[in-house]
C-alpha positions, 0 to 999 in steps of 0.5 A: 363891986360885983354882987352875989350870985357871981362872986364865986366865979373864978373869972370874977376873982381873977378880975376883981382887983382891977375892977375895984381899982377902976371903981376907985377912980370914978369919984375923982374923975367925975369932978373934972370938967370936960377939957381936964378929962380929955386932957388925961388922954395926952397924959396917958399917951406920954406915959406910954411913950416913956413906959412902953407898957400898957398894963400899968395904964389899964385902971385909969384908961378903963375909968376914963372911958366909962366917964366919957361914955356916961357924959356922951351916951348916958351909958355907964359900964357895968362891972361885968362890962369892965370884966368884958373889957379886961378879957378883951384886952388880955387877948381872949374871947368874951362870951357875953349874952345878947343885950349885955352891951358888947358894943360898949364893952369894946370901947374900953380896950379900944381906947386903951390900945389907941393910946400907943398911936399904932391903931385899933381895928374894930371888925364887924360883920356888915356895913350897917353895924360898922357905921352905927358903931362908928357914929355912936361910940365914936362920940366916946373916943372923939370926946377924949381927943381921939379920931375914928375911922370907918371903912365902907364898900365903894370908898375911894383909895384916898378915903380908905387911907384917911380912915385907916390912919384914924386912932380906931377904925370900924371896918367889916371883915370883908373890907379889911381882908380885900384891902389887904390882898389889894395892898399886895397887889398894888404897883405903886406905894401910893395905892396902899391903904393899910398901916401896920397892924396893931390890935384887932377886936372882932365882933361876932367872932364865932360868925367870922372865925368859924362860920365863914372860915370854911372857904378862902377869900379870893380876888380873881380874873375872868378866863375864858369860859365854855358857856355852851357846855354848862348849858348842855350839861344843865340840859343832860341832868333832865335825862338822869335818875338819882340812885341809877345814874348817879348817887347823892352824898348829902353829908359831903355835899357830893355826887358820885356818877355810876357807870350806867350814868357814865354810859348814859351821858356819853350816848346823850352827848354823842361822845366816846370818853366822858373823861377825855382830857382833851375835851373833858365833859365830866366836870361840867356834868358833875357840877350840873348835877350838884346844882340840881340835887344839892343847891336850891333856890330860896335856900342856898341862893336867890335870883335877883336882877337875873343874877345868882346871889348866894345866901349865907346859911349861918346869917341868912344874909345874901352875899352879892360879892361871893361866887362858888368856885370850880364852875358850880356858880356857872351851872346854877346860873345854867340851871336857872336860865340866867346869864352865865358869867365868865369863870375866874382864876385866883390872883390873890387869896387868904383864909380868915384864919391866916389873915387875922393871925397877922395881928400882934394882939387880937381878941373877939366877942360873941354871945355864942363861943364856948361850944367851939373853944377848942377850935379857937384855942387851937387855931387862933390861940384864943381862949374863951371866957364866959362873962356873967350877966348883969342880971340873972337870966330868966329865960326858960327853954322848954323841951323839943317837940317832935312830930312825925313829918314836916306837914304836922310840924309846920301845923303845929307851929301855926296853931301854937302861934294862933293859940298865943296870939290870943294872949298878945305875947310876942313871937319870933319864929327862926327858920333855916331857909328863905323858902321856909319862912315864905311858906310859913308866912303863907300858912299864917295867912290861912290862920289870919295871923298878921306877921313880919317877915325877915329873909335875904329878899331884898324887899325884906333886907331893907327894913331889917333893923325895924323888923327886928327892933319891933319883934318884941311888940305886943301882938307881933309875930316875926318870922326871921331866918337865922338871927346871927349878927343882926345888930338890933336889940329886941326890946319888949313892948317894942323899940319906941325909937324906931317908932318915933323916927317912923312917925317923924319920917312920915310927917316930914316927908308929907309936909315937905311934899306939901310945902305949897299949902297952908299950915292946916293943910300941912298938919291936918292929916298928921295930927294922929302923930302929933297929939300931945306934943307941946306948942314948941314942937309944932313951932320948931317943925314949922320952922324947919320946913321953912329951912332951905338947907333942909328942903334940899334933902332927899327922902333918903337924906332925911331918913339918914339924919333921923337915924343918926339924930341920937348920935349927934352930940353938937349939931353943925346946922340949924336943921340938925338942931331941929331934928334932934329936938323933935326926935327928943320931944317925941321920945320923952312923950312916948316914954311912959307909954313904952314903960307900960308896954314893956311892963304888959309884954313882961307880965305876958311872959316876954318874948316867945322863941319858936325854932322850926328846925335844929341847925347843924351847929349848937351855936346857931341854935343858941343865937336864936334862943338868946334873942329873948331873956336879955338883961333880966327880961322874962322869955321862953323858947321851944323848938318844933321838930320833925323826923323829916328835918335835915339834921335827923334825916342825914345824921340821926341814923336809921335806928332812931328813924325806925324807933320814932316812926313806931312811936309817933302818930300824926299831929301828936308830938313826942318829947323824948330823952333818946331823941334829944340825945341823938339830936345833940350827938348829930350836931356835935358830929356835924360840928366835928366834922366841919372842924376837921374840914376848917382844920384841914384848910388851915393846915394846907393854907399855913404851907401857902401862907408861909410862901405868901409871907415871903412873896408879900415881904419881898413885894413890899420892900420893892414897892417901897425902894427908891431903886431896885437896881441891885436886885436887877443886877443880882437877877442877872448874875443868878441866872448866869451862875445857874447856867454855868452849874448846868454846863458843869452838869453837862445838861447842854453843851456850850452852843446851847448855853450861848444861844440861851444867854444871847436870847435872854440878854438880846445881844450877840456874845463874842467869846472867840478868845475863850473858845480859841483857848479851851475849845468846845470842850466844856470840861476844859473851860475855866468856870470862874473866867466864863462866869466873869466874862458873862458878868461883864457882858450883862452889866454892859448890856444893862448899862446900855439899856439904862443909858438908852432909856434915860436919854429919852426920860430921866428916871424912867428906868427906875420905874420900869424896873420896879414895875417889871418886877412887881408884875412879874412877881404877881403873874408867877404868884397867880400861876403858883396859886393854880398849881397849888390848887391842882397839887392839893387835888392831886395829893388828896388821892395818894392817901389810898397809897398810904401816903400822907397827903399833907406831907406830900403837899408840903414837899412838892409845894417847896419845889414849885415855889423855888421854881417860881423865883427862877421864872421871875428872874428870867422874865424880868431880865428878858423884858427890861433889856428889850424894853423901849419908850415909844 
């Protein structure tokens, strides 16, 4: 039973009956053997096949999952976690605070929905989380007779197919979307990897559905690029002055060229017209100015291996597979003097909004969704339910401190760290960019304070899990860019599991590299790690170092083995068994120490969160605050701000700036209700602007999405068919019907019509009989008789071509037909996407003429789509009737 203080909560009342039913089954299930519990899965599957209703299976399925979790992982779902599972199963978003066990919660609806044999996808934000969750939570599913799959980057098609066939598949948001796009570009059904969609659970749903929904995901091809123009445009920016030659719109990430600027650039380039359509310079110049004034190194991107790598502003992670569009990426490459890669054109694209709406049943979980519930409801039709915490939240959020300028603010942060360091309370400092995290690190060095730093730089990313895990250790100071989707809990006193693995890794690698020495030589330098362990520990360690299979492992292999040791339920090899024993032995030995460290840090007040700037979104601020006070732990948070912070500077308004300048003195902070309201108002305004942008993207893409659905449906039918002969005949007949309609409309004469038909069919037509009968006056022609004659000529040409190809290679014609149609569908779709992109840019200007751009876009999009099908028909017939085998 859920206890006070939450029993008055409406969500508790809503699910209390089901939770009670689940709890009532616990005692009876606990008496079952492992085999009997596993057999329950097959019984539930049979029931579903008969009833075709999952609702009646919920209590038993959830209770079975909880019992399996307790037996395999030693984790029993709390009642609030059952509630989270019920929310997910009902097709909603469960908002659960950090540390409340969302990963475990997902096992409940995943197991239930896997009983349908239609598959379940659990989507995470990165490969590390997908792999971690599949290995750890997979123990529950495998114990219950279900299999799990994992999709990772660089997997082969066959591997992807196998993993997607599993009952429950863990996959990242990028991988599943690109698999969908690639499936709809496949020329052979054997290249398709995704099964039909059924149920999807999205972890960190706000990060994927909101933060990453601003731009569509695109598969593209390289095209010829004027690299010299990007280089020259980058040089031109050195001779331009802001507010003289151009103006910067920071709110909308745009630049506006002044008349004086246009003249200056034309003089520099020695051209008469910057906007000349035959030799346009304006797009290169505008993107070069944007690259210089709006996109900064170690803020929006990093330079790595002579490449520009985008940094995700919401997660602080690099996105090596993403590139800015419309020449911006090339402009940044020119600015940083790195090799400029070719521009691209879109072959296939889709937004996250329209992709995830393809799932018949969809749900999500996150720690911060409530502030965006309107968007979730309107676009994704996903209500948000806030799940109460298992224990009361003890975190204290202190008022913001505002300083006059950045220098005062950063000095105050450093002094605060210095003061807190005397107590030993762990500190986690959130920054917004790589540049600022590095700068703060240098400042802390001046105060002689040790720290760990986590940002998008490769040397820091490698240690991400360890840095986050140890952020709760006594005396630790951790600087990190945005904390969304880090996927590792911060445990007060430090994460002993990471410490043990690191110690054992050091022991194993050093000992393995010194295996030619005697035991004393091996263990002597390592005794600091081994003090207090049993004689059996040393005996097992010694045996392990003589295991030939273990000795073949690389250092990376040893690290992977240690990281997965807690997820190995039944070791398959001797060395796996040894590793599991060694880790557990060290953990047992270290538990008392961890408990003591945990108590000490709790008494110090828990983790202290310091924010150094308000983000554009309240959710991101809440994600940072949510890193402390997990599972009833104490903690506190405070934001240190300045009037020069981006949010206040751009969106705060001149009145606020003027008022605060008069109120503030150097190094003296201010707590002000007016300022707090101003910040909240600015954040809401930015959130609304960005929501409007995503809503607009969704509305425009919804039109394209309907067309995409038609194209992909048609394409899949062709891909799965054994023969497309009927479609080829239909194409030819449609062309003839369209031609005769145009003849009737007198768009051209009979001679032109004959030329078009002969050119298309690749054969000479003999219609002298018809001409003798009717003459050249098309108005006297019997359209039915002409149509019938042309049909017969087309059928004859087609059958002759089939005969010609079949003589050379039996069955080849069916493959050629299918491939031709698929290729031209893809080519026409690619060209259609380019036209739709140009159309969207064009209709935007029509609002100045009091015309609705979306309505205009919708009408003209329909016309473009109709023309696309006409083009496909002509190209397929033309190529097919001219095809040959060499």
